[in-house]
N, C-alpha and C positions, 0 to 999 in steps of 0.2 A: 623426518620420512615421510613418502609418499602414496596416500591413498587413493583410494575411489569417494566419491564423499557418499557415495549409497553404502561404505561403507566405515566410514569413519563415527564415531563413539559422539565427536562435536560436531559431527558435519564440515569440520572444514579438510582440506585437501593435504598441508600438511599437517605432520604433527611432531613436535620432536622430546626426545624421547631422555631424558638422563643418563640412559645407562643402554649399549646393545641390548639385545633379543637374552641372554644370558644372567639379565641383567646387575654386571659386573663392569667395575669401568677398565680400560682399556689402556697400558700404558706403551706406549712406544718409546724404542730410541733414534733420535733424530743425529744428525750430523749437525757440527755446531754451525757451522757454514747454514744450513738451513734455518737454526735454529733463529741464526739472526736477522733473515729478512724475513720470515714471519715475525718477529717482535720490532723491526722497522716499519712493516704491514698493519701491525696493528696500531703502533703511535700513529704513525702515516691515519691512519680512517677512524683514531680514535675508538678503539672500539674498546667495549668492557666486557665484564664476565659474562655476561648473559645474551652478548648479539654473536651471530655468527662472522665464523673466521671468514667462510665465502657466504657473499652474499647479491642479491641484485643492488642495482645504485640505493633502492628504495629500504634495500637492510631486508627484505624479506628473502625465503631461500630458494636456491637455484633448481628451477622446474629440471627433473630428469631430462626430459625430451627437450625441452629448452637448450643445455648443457650441449646434451647428443650433437644433435643441428644443427649449432650454432660455435662450437667449439670444438668436439669430438671428431666430429665425418672430416669437419675441414682441413683437422691435424692430421690424420688417416691419410687424408688424399693429399696433402703436401709430403707427408714420409716418402710417398708412391709407393709401398705398401701394393700388394697385389694380393692381400685376401683380410681376410673383415677379423677388427679387433674390437674387443668389446671391453669396455673403460674393466670388468671385474677381473679380464687377466691377464692385466697387468701383476695384481695378486699376488698371482700364480707363477707370472715371468718371476717374480723380485725376490721367489719361494723357492722358486730351480737355484736362478742367481747364488743364493744365500747357501745353498747345497754344490751346487758345481764351485766355484770362487773366494767364500771365503770360509772353507771351513767350517762349517757351521751343519752339529748333527739337525736330524729331522725334529728331534726333540722342541732345540735348543730354536729351532725354523720357525716353529708354532708362535713361542713367545716375541720372537721377534717380529712376527706376523700380525700379533697383537692378539694373540690367543692369550687363556688362561698360561702363566707362567709357570715354568718345565721345575725340574726339580734337579736337574742339573743346571739351568741359568742359577736358580735359589742361592746354588752349590758355590758358582761362579766353575761351571765346568764348561764353560764354551770352546772351544777349540776359534770362533770368527774371528778374524781378521779385519775385515769390512768397518771398525770403527764406531758401527751403528749403535754399540751396543756397549 
């Protein structure tokens, strides 16, 4: 997580937390082809369990504004979109696609997007067909 140095408990700009804001691990379903691509990425770069999956060449965290200006904004421009899109908007778009196209109900959608597991999901009640879980 990126924080201002003046608010950092350690004086560092980037802090790594083992878990997100609720102190619980998040579980996401991933399609098999993405898992294979990530496995290749990890193997090629010889990443260990304590290394960042996506980092600078030096292995340090990618700063939010660096990603935004060097990757995100050029990609938006190249896409031809004529409106602003934030990275966080992708989460909302994915949730909408799950509801609209995958036959996934709202409670399951939350767990598919990395929220706490739902009772329906734990009981196997998701009707989704997207192959992501």
